[in-house]
C-alpha positions in Angstrom: 11.0 2.3 -14.7 10.8 -1.2 -15.7 12.8 -3.8 -14.3 15.7 -4.4 -16.8 17.2 -7.3 -15.2 19.1 -9.7 -17.2 18.2 -13.5 -16.1 20.4 -15.2 -18.7 23.6 -14.3 -17.1 25.4 -16.2 -14.0 26.2 -14.6 -10.9 29.5 -15.2 -9.5 29.8 -16.1 -5.7 30.9 -12.4 -5.1 27.8 -10.9 -6.8 25.6 -13.8 -5.1 26.8 -12.3 -1.7 26.4 -8.6 -2.4 22.7 -9.4 -3.4 22.1 -11.4 -0.1 23.7 -8.8 1.8 21.8 -5.9 -0.1 18.2 -7.8 0.4 19.0 -8.3 4.0 19.6 -4.7 4.3 16.3 -3.6 2.0 14.7 -6.0 4.2 15.5 -4.4 7.5 14.4 -1.3 5.5 11.1 -2.2 4.2 10.1 -4.0 7.9 10.7 -0.5 9.4 8.7 1.3 6.6 6.6 -1.3 5.0 5.0 1.8 2.5 8.7 2.9 1.3 8.3 2.2 -2.4 12.0 2.8 -3.2 13.0 0.1 -0.9 10.2 -2.3 -1.9 11.3 -1.8 -5.9 15.0 -2.4 -5.1 14.3 -5.4 -2.9 12.2 -6.8 -5.6 14.8 -6.6 -8.0 17.4 -7.9 -6.0 14.9 -11.2 -5.4 14.6 -11.4 -8.9 18.3 -11.1 -10.0 19.0 -13.5 -7.3 16.4 -16.0 -9.0 14.2 -15.7 -5.6 11.0 -15.4 -8.0 7.9 -16.0 -5.4 9.8 -13.7 -2.8 10.2 -11.3 -5.7 6.3 -11.3 -6.7 5.4 -10.9 -3.1 7.3 -7.5 -3.4 5.4 -7.1 -6.7 2.1 -7.7 -5.3 2.3 -5.0 -2.2 3.8 -2.4 -4.9 0.5 -2.9 -6.9 -1.5 -2.8 -3.6 0.4 0.6 -2.9 0.3 2.0 -6.5 -2.5 0.3 -8.4 -2.5 2.5 -11.0 1.3 2.9 -11.7 1.9 1.6 -14.9 5.7 0.5 -14.0 4.2 -1.3 -11.1 2.1 -3.3 -13.1 4.5 -4.3 -15.5 6.8 -5.5 -12.7 3.9 -7.7 -11.2 3.4 -9.0 -14.8 6.8 -10.0 -14.9 7.1 -12.0 -11.5 4.0 -13.7 -12.4 5.7 -14.4 -15.8 8.7 -15.8 -13.8 6.6 -18.1 -11.9 4.3 -19.2 -14.5 1.3 -18.1 -13.8 0.6 -16.8 -17.3 -3.2 -15.6 -16.6 -2.3 -13.1 -13.9 1.0 -12.3 -16.4 -1.8 -11.0 -19.1 -4.0 -9.5 -16.8 -1.3 -7.6 -14.9 0.0 -6.5 -18.4 -3.6 -5.3 -19.9 -3.6 -3.2 -17.0 -0.3 -1.4 -17.1 -0.9 -0.9 -20.9 -4.4 0.8 -19.6 -2.8 2.8 -17.2 -0.1 4.2 -20.2 2.9 1.3 -19.8 4.1 2.1 -23.8 7.6 0.6 -23.9 6.7 -2.1 -26.4 10.1 -2.5 -27.6 11.0 -3.7 -24.2 7.9 -5.9 -23.6 8.9 -8.1 -26.5 12.6 -8.7 -25.5 12.2 -8.8 -21.8 13.8 -12.1 -20.8 11.3 -11.8 -17.8 8.5 -11.9 -20.4 10.0 -15.1 -21.9 7.9 -17.9 -21.1 4.7 -15.7 -21.1 5.8 -14.7 -25.4 5.9 -18.3 -25.8 2.1 -18.9 -24.5 -0.9 -18.8 -26.4 -2.0 -16.1 -24.0 0.7 -13.7 -25.4 -1.8 -13.2 -28.2 -4.2 -11.0 -26.0 -1.1 -8.8 -25.1 -0.3 -8.5 -29.0 -3.9 -7.6 -29.8 -3.9 -4.7 -27.0 -0.5 -3.6 -28.3 -1.9 -3.3 -31.7 -5.0 -1.4 -30.6 -3.2 0.9 -28.9 -0.9 1.4 -31.4 -3.6 2.2 -33.5 -5.5 4.9 -31.6 -2.4 6.3 -31.1 -1.7 6.6 -34.9 
């Protein structure tokens, strides 16, 4: 399941503290088992919710290496690239996600993580890819 983290809502002091505690815990889990995919997913989501996009990107890059054909991992990687303004890489990751079977296009066009990418001229490539997939399915 792709990240569906709301970036528009400001976190309270308690929410930030709780996230920091969870991040610390999940980092420990991942240190003990660097290939624990579910723990990495939680850690990446927590980094994103906390606004630590570079750290989240590192986690998503690792997840994409662990599961290179998983459309959700590739989609999340695209989100992290978008959040760090690496739009060419975001387009590449989204293309790969779609090629591997990602089909939640309604979420893709409203996902706040991809807001910057949607405003970039490169997003036209993704729109064309979506259209070509929809045409093949019909």
